[in-house]
Each structure stands twice: as C-alpha cells, then as structure tokens.
C-alpha positions in Angstrom: 13.1 -14.1 0.9 12.9 -14.8 4.6 13.3 -18.3 5.9 9.7 -18.4 7.1 8.4 -17.3 3.7 10.4 -20.0 2.0 9.0 -22.6 4.3 5.5 -21.4 3.8 6.0 -21.4 0.0 7.4 -24.9 0.1 4.4 -26.2 2.1 2.0 -24.3 -0.2 3.6 -25.9 -3.3 3.2 -29.4 -1.9 -0.5 -28.9 -1.0 -1.2 -27.0 -4.3 0.3 -29.9 -6.4 -1.8 -32.4 -4.5 -5.0 -30.3 -4.9 -4.4 -29.6 -8.6 -3.7 -33.3 -9.3 -6.9 -34.3 -7.4 -9.0 -31.7 -9.4 -7.4 -32.8 -12.7 -8.0 -36.5 -12.0 -11.6 -35.7 -11.0 -12.1 -33.4 -14.0 -12.9 -30.6 -11.6 -10.5 -27.9 -12.8 -13.4 -25.4 -13.4 -14.6 -25.9 -9.8 -11.1 -25.4 -8.5 -10.7 -22.2 -10.5 -14.0 -20.8 -9.1 -13.0 -21.9 -5.5 -9.6 -20.2 -5.8 -11.2 -17.0 -7.1 -13.8 -17.0 -4.4 -11.3 -17.6 -1.6 -9.0 -14.8 -2.9 -11.9 -12.4 -3.0 -13.0 -13.5 0.5 -9.5 -13.0 1.9 -9.3 -9.6 0.3 -12.7 -8.5 1.7 -12.6 -10.0 5.2 -10.2 -9.0 7.9 -11.8 -11.6 10.1 -10.9 -14.4 7.7 -7.3 -13.1 7.4 -7.1 -13.1 11.2 -8.5 -16.6 11.4 -5.8 -17.8 9.0 -2.9 -16.2 10.8 -3.8 -15.8 14.5 -2.2 -18.3 16.9 -4.9 -17.3 19.4 -7.5 -19.7 17.8 -7.3 -23.3 18.8 -7.1 -26.1 16.3 -10.7 -27.0 16.9 -11.9 -23.3 16.5 -10.0 -23.0 13.3 -11.3 -26.2 11.9 -14.9 -25.4 12.9 -14.7 -21.9 11.4 -13.0 -22.8 8.1 -15.5 -25.7 7.6 -18.4 -23.2 8.1 -16.8 -20.8 5.7 -16.3 -23.5 3.1 -19.9 -24.6 3.5 -21.3 -21.0 3.3 -19.1 -20.3 0.2 -20.3 -23.6 -1.4 -16.8 -24.7 -2.1 -16.1 -28.0 -3.8 -15.5 -31.1 -1.7 -11.8 -31.2 -2.7 -11.2 -27.6 -1.6 -13.3 -28.0 1.6 -11.3 -31.1 2.5 -7.9 -29.4 1.9 -9.0 -26.4 4.1 -10.1 -28.8 6.8 -6.7 -30.6 6.5 -4.8 -27.3 6.7 -6.8 -26.4 9.8 -6.2 -29.8 11.5 -2.4 -29.4 10.8 -2.4 -25.7 11.9 -1.3 -24.7 8.5 -4.0 -22.3 7.5 -1.4 -19.5 7.4 -0.1 -20.9 4.1 -3.5 -20.4 2.3 -2.5 -17.1 0.5 0.7 -18.8 -0.9 -1.3 -21.9 -1.7 -3.9 -19.9 -3.7 -1.1 -18.0 -5.5 0.6 -21.3 -6.5 -2.8 -22.7 -7.6 -3.4 -19.6 -9.7 -0.1 -20.1 -11.5 -0.8 -23.9 -12.1 -4.3 -23.1 -13.4 -3.0 -20.4 -15.7 -0.2 -22.8 -17.0 -2.8 -25.5 -17.7 -4.8 -22.9 -19.7 -1.6 -21.9 -21.6 -1.5 -18.5 -19.9 1.1 -16.5 -18.1 0.3 -13.8 -15.5 2.1 -10.5 -15.9 2.2 -8.4 -12.8 2.0 -4.8 -13.9 2.5 -1.8 -11.6 1.4 1.6 -12.9 1.2 5.1 -11.5 -2.5 5.3 -12.6 -5.0 2.7 -13.8 -4.5 1.5 -17.3 -7.3 2.0 -19.8 -8.8 -1.1 -21.5 -7.0 -0.1 -24.7 -3.7 0.3 -22.9 -4.1 -3.1 -21.1 -5.0 -4.8 -24.4 -2.0 -3.3 -26.2 0.3 -4.3 -23.3 -1.1 -7.9 -23.3 -0.6 -8.2 -27.0 2.9 -6.9 -26.9 3.8 -9.3 -24.0 2.1 -12.2 -25.8 4.3 -11.6 -28.9 7.3 -11.6 -26.6 6.4 -14.6 -24.4 4.5 -16.7 -26.9 1.6 -17.5 -24.5 -1.6 -15.8 -23.7 -1.2 -13.1 -21.1 -3.3 -12.2 -18.1 -2.6 -8.8 -16.5 -2.7 -8.4 -12.8 -2.5 -4.7 -12.3 -1.4 -2.7 -9.2 -1.6 1.0 -9.0 1.3 2.7 -7.1 1.5 6.5 -7.5 5.0 6.6 -6.0 6.5 5.3 -9.3 5.4 8.7 -10.8 4.9 7.3 -14.3 5.9 4.5 -16.6 5.5 0.8 -15.9 7.0 -2.0 -13.9 6.2 -5.4 -15.6 7.0 -8.8 -14.1 6.5 -11.9 -16.2 7.9 -15.0 -14.5 11.4 -14.2 -13.4 11.8 -11.3 -15.8 11.2 -7.7 -14.8 11.1 -4.6 -16.9 11.2 -1.3 -14.9 10.5 1.8 -17.0 9.1 3.8 -14.1 10.1 7.5 -13.7 11.0 6.9 -10.1 13.6 4.3 -11.0 15.1 6.5 -13.7 15.3 9.4 -11.2 17.1 7.1 -8.7 19.5 6.0 -11.4 20.2 9.6 -12.3 20.7 10.5 -8.7 23.2 7.7 -8.2 25.1 8.7 -11.4 25.3 12.3 -10.1 26.7 11.1 -6.8 29.4 9.2 -8.6 30.4 12.3 -10.5 31.0 14.5 -7.6 
C-alpha cells in the first residue's frame, strides 16, 4: 500500500467512526445505509462527481457549494450532508471512496455480516452465488454478502477474499504456478 493510500484510509477510518457513532446514537443506521448506497451509486455513475472529489482545480468554496447541492438533490440525511460539507471545508473530499468502504464494513459488521469479494471469469448464477454464500457462511460463522467482480483474464475458477483471507482457485494462477515450476526444472 502506498503512503498516500495509507494516509487516506487513516483519515477515512476516523471520519467513518465518527459518522457511524453519530448515526448509532441518533438511531439513524438505516438512513446511513441508504446514504452510503446512494453515494456509491452516484460515484460509480458520475465522472463529474468523481472529478469534483479528486480534482485540485476546484476551490474550497466551489467544492463546498457543489457537494452541498449534491447532498440536497440526493436528499441525504443531515448527518451525511454535514460530514460531506466538513470534508469539503477541510479539502478532504478525496477520501470519500475510502470513507464509504469503511462505513460499508462497519454497517455490515453491525448487521452481523461479512462481505466476500469474489472475482470470477464470468458472472455467477443465482444458484452458484447462493451455494458459495452458504459454504462461506459455514466456514466464517456469519452471514455473507457477496460483492462480485467479473475478470475474464482469470480464465476460470474463483478468487475469494473474506477479511484478510484469500483463496485463489483461478486457472490463471494455476497456469502461472505451473510455469514457475517448469522454469525451476530446467
């Protein structure tokens, strides 16, 4: 992890903890969940929003005005709107993606869930996803939410990450291991 990413994650964790605690104390966890989902969807859909968050070309005032307008248009909760305004005033909107990721983890933990990041060569069917979730639930002991990514370069198989554990059964990794073994032989 680069130093900048580590700093961003550290900042994001502090803000996420504060936001989560405020939402918990105000009994507004459901509102926070919907705000996080809405912001993640908006960032995925809007290149302009991503540019607003990361571009140093916008002044503090421009960022504050724009993010306040976005929060109002999206009808975000007061807590989330205030945090976005605070991030803009401190010129820290660039940590919003990490902040949302940390909040997702905290919300999932509060629900007793764990997120499994699954990379596949082609999209899993509903039956395959359910079977994988049940298998992982038996292993981890908590309810599993699958976050799936399709990457055709792995050829086949799965790469599953749950917390700090990773299981790589992809054909691409097996081919790489075989290639390395053959290099050692001769």
